[in-house]
C-alpha positions in Angstrom: 30.2 -92.9 42.7 26.5 -93.1 41.8 23.5 -93.5 44.1 19.9 -94.5 43.6 17.7 -91.7 45.0 14.4 -93.6 44.8 14.1 -97.4 45.2 13.3 -98.7 41.7 10.7 -101.1 43.1 9.0 -98.1 44.8 9.0 -96.1 41.6 7.5 -99.1 39.7 4.8 -99.4 42.4 4.0 -95.7 42.1 3.8 -95.9 38.3 1.4 -98.9 38.6 -0.9 -96.8 40.9 -1.1 -94.0 38.4 -4.4 -93.7 36.4 -4.1 -94.1 32.6 -2.6 -91.1 30.9 -4.0 -89.3 27.9 -3.2 -90.8 24.5 -0.6 -88.1 23.8 1.2 -88.6 27.1 1.2 -92.3 26.6 2.6 -91.9 23.1 5.4 -89.8 24.4 6.2 -92.3 27.1 6.5 -95.1 24.5 8.6 -93.0 22.2 10.9 -92.0 25.1 11.5 -95.7 25.8 12.3 -96.4 22.1 14.6 -93.4 21.7 16.1 -93.1 25.2 14.6 -89.7 25.8 14.4 -88.4 29.4 11.0 -87.5 30.7 9.9 -86.2 34.1 7.6 -89.2 34.2 4.0 -89.6 35.2 4.5 -89.2 39.0 6.4 -86.0 38.6 4.0 -84.9 35.9 1.0 -85.4 38.2 2.9 -83.5 40.8 3.4 -80.5 38.5 -0.3 -80.7 37.5 -1.5 -80.6 41.0 0.8 -77.8 42.0 -0.4 -75.7 39.1 -4.1 -76.6 39.5 -4.4 -76.2 43.2 -2.6 -72.8 43.3 -4.7 -71.4 40.4 -1.8 -70.8 38.1 -2.7 -68.8 35.0 0.6 -67.8 33.6 3.5 -70.4 33.6 7.0 -70.4 32.1 8.8 -73.6 31.3 12.6 -73.3 30.7 13.8 -76.4 28.8 10.8 -78.1 27.1 12.5 -81.1 25.5 9.6 -83.3 24.2 6.7 -81.2 25.6 5.8 -84.0 28.1 6.0 -81.8 31.2 4.3 -78.9 29.3 1.3 -81.1 28.6 0.9 -81.9 32.3 1.1 -78.2 33.1 -1.3 -77.3 30.3 -3.9 -79.6 31.7 -3.9 -77.5 34.8 -3.6 -74.2 32.9 -6.6 -75.0 30.7 -8.7 -75.6 33.8 -7.6 -72.2 35.0 -8.0 -70.5 31.6 -4.2 -69.9 31.6 -1.2 -69.9 29.2 2.2 -71.4 29.0 5.4 -69.8 27.7 8.1 -72.2 26.8 11.8 -71.8 26.0 13.7 -74.5 24.1 17.2 -74.2 22.5 17.0 -77.3 20.3 14.9 -76.7 17.1 14.1 -80.4 16.8 12.9 -80.6 20.3 10.8 -77.4 20.0 9.2 -78.9 16.9 8.4 -82.1 18.7 6.9 -80.2 21.6 4.7 -78.1 19.3 3.6 -81.3 17.6 2.7 -83.2 20.8 1.1 -80.1 22.5 -1.0 -79.6 19.3 -2.1 -83.3 19.5 -3.1 -82.8 23.1 -5.4 -79.9 22.0 -3.4 -77.1 23.7 -1.8 -75.3 20.8 -3.6 -72.0 21.5 -2.5 -72.0 25.1 1.3 -72.2 24.5 3.9 -69.9 23.1 7.3 -71.5 22.4 10.4 -69.3 22.0 13.4 -71.0 20.4 16.8 -70.1 21.8 19.0 -70.4 24.9 17.5 -69.5 28.2 20.3 -67.0 28.9 19.5 -65.0 25.8 15.7 -65.2 26.0 15.1 -64.7 29.7 16.4 -61.1 29.7 13.9 -60.2 26.9 10.8 -61.3 28.9 9.0 -58.6 30.8 6.0 -60.6 32.0 5.6 -62.1 35.4 4.6 -65.7 36.0 2.7 -67.6 38.7 4.8 -70.6 38.2 8.2 -71.2 36.6 9.4 -74.7 35.8 13.2 -74.6 35.5 14.5 -77.7 33.7 17.9 -76.9 32.4 20.3 -77.6 35.3 21.8 -80.7 33.6 22.7 -78.6 30.5 24.2 -75.5 32.2 27.9 -74.6 31.6 30.4 -72.7 33.7 29.7 -69.6 31.6 25.9 -69.9 32.0 25.5 -71.7 35.2 22.6 -72.8 37.4 23.0 -69.9 39.9 22.7 -67.5 37.0 19.5 -69.2 35.9 18.1 -68.7 39.4 18.9 -65.0 39.5 17.4 -64.5 36.0 14.2 -66.3 37.0 13.5 -64.4 40.2 12.4 -61.0 38.5 10.0 -63.0 36.3 8.3 -64.6 39.3 5.4 -62.8 40.9 5.3 -62.4 44.7 3.7 -65.6 46.1 4.6 -67.5 42.9 6.3 -70.9 42.6 9.7 -71.8 41.2 9.9 -75.5 40.5 13.4 -76.8 39.6 14.2 -80.2 38.3 17.4 -82.4 38.7 18.7 -80.7 41.8 20.1 -83.9 43.2 21.6 -85.0 39.9 21.5 -88.8 40.4 22.8 -88.2 44.0 26.1 -87.0 42.6 25.6 -84.0 44.9 26.9 -86.3 47.7 30.3 -86.7 46.1 33.2 -84.9 47.6 34.7 -84.0 44.2 31.9 -84.1 41.7 32.2 -82.9 38.0 31.9 -79.2 37.3 28.2 -79.5 36.3 27.3 -81.1 39.6 29.4 -78.5 41.5 27.3 -75.8 39.9 24.1 -77.6 40.9 25.4 -77.9 44.5 26.0 -74.1 44.5 22.5 -73.6 43.1 21.0 -75.6 45.9 22.9 -73.7 48.6 22.0 -70.4 47.1 18.3 -71.4 46.7 17.9 -72.6 50.2 19.5 -69.5 51.7 18.0 -67.0 49.3 16.3 -64.1 51.2 13.5 -63.8 48.6 12.5 -67.5 48.7 11.1 -70.1 50.9 12.3 -73.5 49.6 12.3 -77.2 50.1 14.0 -80.0 48.1 12.1 -83.3 47.6 13.9 -86.5 46.6 11.4 -87.2 43.8 13.0 -88.9 40.8 16.2 -86.7 40.2 15.4 -84.2 42.9 12.8 -81.4 42.7 13.1 -78.1 44.5 10.0 -76.0 45.2 10.4 -72.4 46.1 7.9 -69.7 46.9 8.8 -66.1 46.3 8.1 -64.1 49.5 5.4 -61.4 49.2 
């Protein structure tokens, strides 16, 4: 069974209230419609921007870049804070598109993109980040699951830093009694996230569900 998390009319209303996006974001939105790509959308993009801008984020990590759409929203905040974004993307075509669009947006010098799977790249990173945007829950597997991604992110998040996770409600399939294995993994992730002793967390029913977690100091 599938459920609507947000009333479509409300989502359209919120989109209509949004101010015009930059030319690059607008281009990505149009191309997404043409090709069926999934974007976080302008409301969630503005949400990411405001989180990063108001908390003074200087170093951010995005895990799962796809088109670079969310990255551009984050980079708008990071540029204002003289910051830098590190991105991880497993698909070479997507990482090339992200580089192209980020370059068009004027942020090429503020981003480093590493090609490869999150579970191979995360163990090689020694830096700590003010904000981590985790956007791979819908592509995890039983061998490399969502809970593993959580545990690999935590050492990279500075005390007081924010972990933002997308797709935690998975089209409301988390309500199903016997969901597919992917959704079972997301449900386990949510339970672990909300009870984790190192985190203070809340889940917001924005688009496909967004979790915001603060690492305790």
